[in-house]
Backbone as CSV, one residue per row, in Angstrom:
resi,resn,N_x,N_y,N_z,CA_x,CA_y,CA_z,C_x,C_y,C_z
1,MET,-106.739,-61.824,22.139,-106.487,-62.776,21.065,-106.989,-64.047,21.117
2,LYS,-107.573,-64.747,20.212,-107.613,-66.013,20.270,-106.237,-66.894,19.708
3,THR,-105.958,-68.104,20.290,-104.932,-68.534,19.670,-105.455,-69.996,19.143
4,ASP,-106.679,-70.147,18.805,-107.277,-71.233,18.296,-106.488,-71.971,16.886
5,ALA,-106.077,-70.865,16.074,-105.492,-71.305,14.822,-104.217,-72.146,14.938
6,LEU,-103.561,-71.783,16.189,-102.156,-72.420,16.349,-102.196,-73.732,16.944
7,THR,-101.664,-74.925,15.920,-102.009,-76.371,16.234,-100.432,-76.590,16.727
8,ASN,-99.338,-76.012,16.597,-98.132,-76.442,17.211,-98.087,-75.983,18.725
9,PRO,-97.971,-77.177,19.562,-98.164,-76.861,20.904,-97.360,-75.899,21.724
10,ILE,-95.704,-75.928,20.919,-94.802,-74.755,21.329,-95.011,-73.413,21.217
11,ILE,-95.775,-73.502,19.622,-95.855,-72.015,19.074,-97.041,-71.672,19.998
12,LYS,-98.130,-72.292,20.206,-99.393,-71.910,20.858,-98.569,-71.338,22.322
13,ALA,-97.704,-72.095,22.978,-97.513,-72.045,24.377,-96.782,-70.567,24.666
14,ALA,-95.706,-70.608,23.390,-94.933,-69.194,23.405,-95.887,-68.000,23.148
15,THR,-96.641,-68.222,22.404,-97.553,-66.923,21.878,-98.336,-66.556,23.286
16,GLU,-99.097,-67.674,23.980,-99.659,-67.516,25.075,-98.757,-66.800,26.171
17,ALA,-97.875,-67.116,26.111,-96.769,-66.759,27.357,-96.338,-65.027,27.159
18,LEU,-96.097,-64.673,25.579,-95.913,-63.546,25.320,-96.990,-62.564,25.636
19,GLN,-98.397,-62.977,25.303,-99.510,-62.367,25.532,-99.933,-62.020,27.060
20,ASN,-99.329,-63.239,27.853,-99.901,-62.869,29.156,-98.406,-62.404,29.985
21,GLY,-97.478,-62.113,29.155,-96.272,-61.389,29.993,-95.791,-62.310,30.872
22,ASP,-95.743,-63.660,30.656,-95.208,-64.721,31.410,-94.003,-65.198,31.053
23,ARG,-92.861,-64.459,31.896,-91.625,-64.576,31.485,-91.105,-65.984,31.701
24,LYS,-91.352,-66.357,33.033,-91.108,-67.902,33.451,-91.466,-68.997,32.324
25,SER,-92.498,-68.929,31.949,-93.106,-70.015,30.882,-92.368,-69.544,29.561
26,TRP,-92.210,-68.359,29.224,-91.860,-67.825,27.813,-90.193,-68.461,27.870
27,SER,-89.593,-68.131,28.614,-88.096,-68.641,28.775,-87.955,-70.104,28.716
28,ALA,-88.512,-70.903,29.480,-88.552,-72.120,29.585,-88.669,-72.877,28.006
29,LEU,-89.331,-72.218,26.990,-89.592,-72.770,25.704,-88.273,-72.483,24.880
30,PHE,-87.267,-71.744,25.400,-86.133,-71.813,24.446,-84.950,-72.378,24.913
31,GLU,-83.905,-72.829,24.007,-82.729,-73.165,24.645,-82.035,-71.888,24.892
32,PRO,-80.861,-72.141,25.621,-79.998,-71.183,26.290,-79.334,-70.275,25.134
33,ASP,-78.949,-70.827,24.051,-78.343,-70.021,22.701,-79.316,-69.844,21.556
34,ALA,-80.539,-69.978,21.847,-81.713,-69.632,20.968,-81.422,-68.002,20.179
35,GLU,-81.465,-68.007,18.900,-81.495,-66.892,18.139,-82.833,-66.153,18.106
36,LEU,-83.071,-64.945,18.070,-84.289,-64.144,18.127,-84.278,-63.264,16.769
37,TYR,-85.204,-63.073,16.059,-85.229,-62.137,14.922,-86.558,-61.411,15.043
38,ASP,-86.590,-60.324,15.001,-87.848,-59.427,15.160,-87.838,-58.607,13.858
39,ASP,-89.088,-58.867,12.971,-89.141,-58.319,11.904,-87.941,-58.476,10.728
40,GLY,-87.327,-59.731,11.052,-86.142,-60.208,10.031,-84.897,-59.570,10.420
41,SER,-84.732,-58.714,11.519,-83.449,-58.350,12.184,-83.252,-59.091,13.542
42,PRO,-81.756,-59.682,13.688,-81.525,-60.273,14.725,-81.441,-59.397,16.005
43,ARG,-82.123,-59.867,17.211,-82.278,-59.383,18.395,-82.038,-60.333,19.481
44,SER,-81.619,-59.608,20.529,-81.054,-60.579,21.913,-82.457,-61.153,22.427
45,LEU,-82.598,-62.364,22.611,-83.583,-63.039,23.388,-83.500,-62.468,24.776
46,LYS,-82.622,-62.319,25.295,-82.577,-62.042,26.669,-82.967,-60.579,26.774
47,GLU,-82.755,-59.607,26.080,-83.298,-58.514,25.814,-84.523,-58.052,25.766
48,PHE,-84.876,-58.744,24.902,-86.263,-58.965,24.411,-87.242,-59.331,25.471
49,THR,-86.765,-60.436,26.026,-87.691,-61.043,27.172,-87.819,-59.898,28.411
50,ARG,-86.744,-59.298,28.715,-86.616,-58.521,29.802,-87.526,-57.222,29.275
51,TYR,-87.313,-56.709,28.252,-88.121,-55.546,28.128,-89.423,-55.822,27.286
52,ALA,-89.940,-56.434,26.548,-90.806,-56.667,25.790,-91.938,-57.560,26.572
53,LEU,-91.737,-58.488,27.019,-92.643,-59.188,27.745,-93.242,-58.532,28.685
54,GLY,-94.794,-58.593,28.916,-95.508,-57.666,29.654,-96.014,-56.442,29.078
55,HIS,-95.086,-56.175,27.779,-95.506,-54.735,27.104,-95.898,-54.878,25.910
56,GLU,-95.296,-55.834,24.954,-95.606,-56.301,23.597,-96.346,-57.237,23.430
57,ARG,-97.516,-57.170,22.731,-98.522,-58.213,22.343,-98.934,-58.446,20.939
58,PHE,-99.431,-59.627,20.649,-99.764,-59.771,19.212,-101.318,-59.084,19.147
59,THR,-101.647,-58.359,18.086,-102.947,-57.828,18.135,-104.045,-58.802,17.236
60,SER,-103.266,-59.505,16.462,-103.915,-60.643,15.655,-102.833,-61.543,14.842
61,ILE,-103.623,-62.838,14.501,-102.601,-63.495,13.854,-103.268,-63.555,12.454
62,ASP,-102.771,-63.108,11.425,-103.403,-63.250,9.956,-103.172,-64.419,9.213
63,ARG,-102.073,-65.274,9.515,-102.023,-66.266,8.627,-101.094,-67.257,9.449
64,VAL,-101.116,-68.727,9.414,-100.635,-69.690,10.064,-100.185,-70.497,8.843
65,GLU,-98.668,-70.847,8.732,-98.243,-71.675,8.051,-97.260,-72.701,8.255
66,ASN,-97.092,-73.811,7.596,-96.207,-74.911,8.361,-95.154,-74.995,7.227
67,LYS,-93.982,-74.315,7.377,-93.001,-74.341,6.424,-91.850,-75.478,7.073
68,SER,-92.082,-76.500,7.188,-90.672,-77.443,7.653,-89.802,-77.846,6.722
69,PRO,-88.590,-77.876,6.989,-87.732,-78.003,6.063,-87.654,-79.343,5.328
């Protein structure tokens, strides 16, 4: 999957780490108390990292938006 549409370097790095199953790079991008939401539902970041990285991947990026507060 191409990540060219991602212009935020942190988002791009996280997406690429997820795609590559790179737990070390992925984990380095998050604060220890970061909260993860998966399809709108809270999910443990530690559990997600342990069980999803290396197995789950994005198949496409349909839209990129910048919704800064």
